[in-house]
Structure formats: structure tokens, C-alpha cells
C-alpha positions in Angstrom: 35.9 7.4 -38.0 38.8 8.6 -40.2 38.8 7.8 -43.9 42.1 7.8 -45.7 42.6 8.8 -49.4 43.1 5.2 -50.2 39.8 4.2 -48.5 37.9 7.0 -50.2 39.3 6.1 -53.7 38.7 2.4 -53.2 35.1 2.9 -52.2 34.3 5.7 -54.6 36.1 4.8 -57.8 37.2 1.1 -57.5 37.3 0.3 -61.2 39.5 3.4 -61.9 41.8 2.4 -59.1 42.1 -1.2 -60.5 42.8 0.2 -64.0 45.6 2.5 -62.6 47.1 -0.4 -60.7 47.0 -2.7 -63.7 48.9 -0.1 -65.7 51.7 -0.4 -63.2 51.6 -4.2 -63.1 50.2 -4.3 -59.6 48.0 -7.4 -59.2 44.2 -7.1 -59.0 42.3 -7.5 -55.8 39.6 -9.6 -54.4 38.0 -7.0 -52.1 38.1 -3.4 -51.0 40.6 -3.9 -48.2 43.1 -5.5 -50.7 42.5 -2.6 -53.1 43.4 -0.2 -50.2 46.5 -2.1 -49.5 47.5 -2.1 -53.1 46.9 1.7 -53.4 49.2 2.2 -50.4 51.9 0.0 -52.0 51.5 1.9 -55.2 52.1 5.3 -53.5 55.0 3.9 -51.4 56.6 2.5 -54.5 56.1 5.3 -57.0 55.8 8.3 -54.7 54.7 11.7 -56.2 54.0 10.2 -59.6 51.5 7.8 -58.0 49.9 10.6 -56.1 49.6 12.6 -59.3 48.0 9.6 -61.0 45.5 9.1 -58.2 44.7 12.8 -58.2 43.6 12.4 -61.8 41.0 9.8 -60.8 39.8 11.5 -57.6 36.0 11.8 -57.7 36.1 15.4 -56.3 38.9 16.5 -58.6 36.9 19.2 -60.3 35.8 20.7 -57.0 39.4 20.7 -55.7 40.7 22.3 -58.9 37.9 24.9 -58.7 38.8 25.9 -55.1 42.5 26.0 -56.0 41.8 28.3 -58.9 40.1 30.7 -56.6 43.5 31.1 -54.9 45.6 34.0 -56.2 48.9 35.3 -54.9 48.5 37.7 -52.0 49.0 41.4 -53.1 48.7 43.1 -49.7 46.9 46.1 -50.9 45.8 47.2 -47.4 47.7 47.4 -44.1 44.8 45.6 -42.5 45.4 42.6 -44.7 48.8 41.9 -43.3 49.5 39.5 -40.5 50.3 41.4 -37.3 53.5 40.9 -35.2 52.0 37.8 -33.5 51.3 36.2 -36.8 47.5 36.5 -36.5 45.4 37.8 -39.3 43.2 40.9 -38.9 39.5 40.5 -38.0 38.6 42.6 -41.0 40.4 40.1 -43.3 38.6 37.1 -41.6 35.3 38.9 -42.1 36.0 39.5 -45.7 37.0 35.9 -46.3 33.8 34.8 -44.7 31.7 37.2 -46.8 33.5 36.1 -50.0 33.1 32.4 -49.2 29.4 32.8 -48.4 28.9 34.9 -51.5 26.3 37.1 -49.8 28.3 40.3 -49.7 31.0 42.2 -51.4 34.2 42.4 -49.3 35.3 45.9 -48.1 38.9 45.5 -49.2 39.8 46.1 -52.8 41.4 42.7 -53.2 38.5 40.2 -53.1 40.5 37.3 -54.1 41.0 34.4 -51.8 44.4 32.9 -51.5 45.4 29.4 -50.3 46.1 30.7 -46.8 42.6 32.0 -46.6 41.1 28.6 -47.7 43.3 26.8 -45.1 42.3 29.3 -42.4 38.6 28.7 -43.3 39.1 24.9 -43.1 40.9 25.2 -39.8 38.2 27.3 -38.3 35.5 24.9 -39.6 37.4 21.9 -38.1 37.9 23.6 -34.8 34.2 24.6 -34.7 33.1 21.0 -35.5 35.4 19.6 -32.8 34.2 22.0 -30.2 30.5 21.4 -30.9 30.8 17.7 -31.7 28.0 15.6 -30.2 28.9 12.1 -29.0 
């Protein structure tokens, strides 16, 4: 089952959602489904401003901000850190990302910062793994 941002917010922080919608004169709702519909309308009407407002009430905001702060611009201090001609990242870099994320070892490359690409790569690998080993 796929849960949208609207579903997640409506079930996790319904009172905050209602408060935000009331600030924008969007009528209150009778149930969670109506709240989801109103959140969709809110984002369709107000666009990026609405998304920014919803980000402020997101229940996992602190975690998301913390992960984003781990990201730093890529400095490319080692040849092995660059993408190769096919666009794939070196195995050494992947190993260092894994070690840094797990926190159980010091990376071998001087630059032990994780950038946004590294986080996305980690998420992609996790999703691929979960998909391949999914039990029905």
C-alpha cells in the first residue's frame, strides 16, 4: 500500500493540518478522507508555498532536516570518488558511504561527509533490496 504525503499528514497530525487549512480559509472536514482531499486542494491552489507550510508541520521534520544537514557539497578529493565514464560511482565510495551511515567505521577517504547524492544512492539501494526480497 502506498501512502501519500497527504495521507501521512492527515493521519499523523490532523489538528495541525486543520489549523493550516483554516488559515487559508479552506473549510474544515468531517473525516480523514476529506482532510486528504483538502490538503491536495491546498497544494494545487498554493503550490510551493503550501508545500513549505506543510513541511513545517511534518511529524518527521527534525529527522529530515538532520539528514539534509549531513549533506555537504562534494569536494572530489580523491580520483576514486568521481563517477566513472559510465556514470557509476566507485565501489570504494559506496563502501565508505555504507560505513559512514552505519557509524561503525571510519571511511578511508579523507572526505567523510555524505552529500545528497550519497543519501539518494543509499535510499535507492535500500528500495531495490526491499523490492527484490519482498515477501508476498
